[in-house]
N, C-alpha and C positions, 0 to 999 in steps of 0.2 A: 437590487439584491436584498435578501433578508439578512438578519443578524447571523454572524458567524457562530457555529456551535461552540459551546463551552468545552474546553479540553477536559474538564472533570466529568463530563457526561459522555460515556463512550458511544461510539457508533452502534447502531442497532445490530444485533447479532446476525440477522438475515442479510443486511448490507455487508457486514464484515465477511460472512461466508461467501457471498457473491463475488466480492473483490478478490478474496483468496482463491476461490475456484477459477476465476478469470486469470489470475496470475499463474495458476498451474499450467495454462496453455503456453506460457511464454518463458518461464524460468528454467525450463529443462536444459538449456544450454549452459547453465552455471550451477544448478542445484542437482544434487544426487537424488534427493528425495524431499517430498513435501507432504505433510500430513495435517489435515484439517481436523482438529478436535472440537469439543463443545464450545470452548471459549478461547482457543488459542490455535495458532498456526505454527507448526514446527517445520523449519526449513534446514536441511543439511547441505552445507556447501560442498561441492564436488572437489574443489582443490585441496582443502585442508580437513575435510570431514567434520568440521565444527558444526554444532547444532545451535540454531538461533530460534528464539521464541518470539512470535509476533502476537500481541494481544490487541483487542479492539481499542484499548486506550492508547497504546503505542501507535497503531495505525492512524488513529484520529489525529494524534499530535503531528505525525509526519504529514498527513494530508493538509492540516492547517499551515504548517511551515511551507509546504509546496505552494499552496494557494496564495500565501503571502510573499512568494518569490524569494524565499531564503536560499534557494538552490538555483543554479544556472541550468535551466532545463528548457527543452523545446516548448514553444508556446502551446502546441496541441495538448501536451501533458498537463501543463499549468492550467489551461482553460478548462479541460475536463475535470480536473481536481477542484478548481474553483466552483464549478457547477455542483459538484458533489457536496462540497463544504457549505457553500452559501445557500444553495437551493435544494439540497438533498436529492439531487439528480444523479444517483449512483450508477445508473445505467450508462452514463457518459464515460465511465472508466473502462477503457478497452484493455486488451492484454498487454500492449506496450506500456500504458500508464500504470497498470497493476504491477508489472515487472519492476518498474522504477520505484514505485511506492514500497514494494517489499524489499528491494535492495537497500533503500534508505533506512527502512526499519531494521534490517539486519546489520548493515555495515556503517550506517551514518552518512553514507554517500552512495552515488552510483559508481559501482566498480566495474561492471560488465556492460558491454555494448553501448 
């Protein structure tokens, strides 16, 4: 594996957009709305209507934490995230993994599903 990305160097915007877009296919069961802007992803929680902002920097920090197993997650999600973080294989992030990453970015943990 190659070196881990530095948390002060954000994920490339194209990769950020791709992960957020992929999450959009999965978060509908808990998010009322999700809007992808130029450099941020706005998610509105369906239960409390609260708005959360996910930035490339925040998403990268979450991904590094997941890759380093700071959360008790399914191996498939951890392994896909590790490939993205260590090898920049962002295509390994499927909708289930993207959902988990966005939940952690919004809530600090997996709240739903």
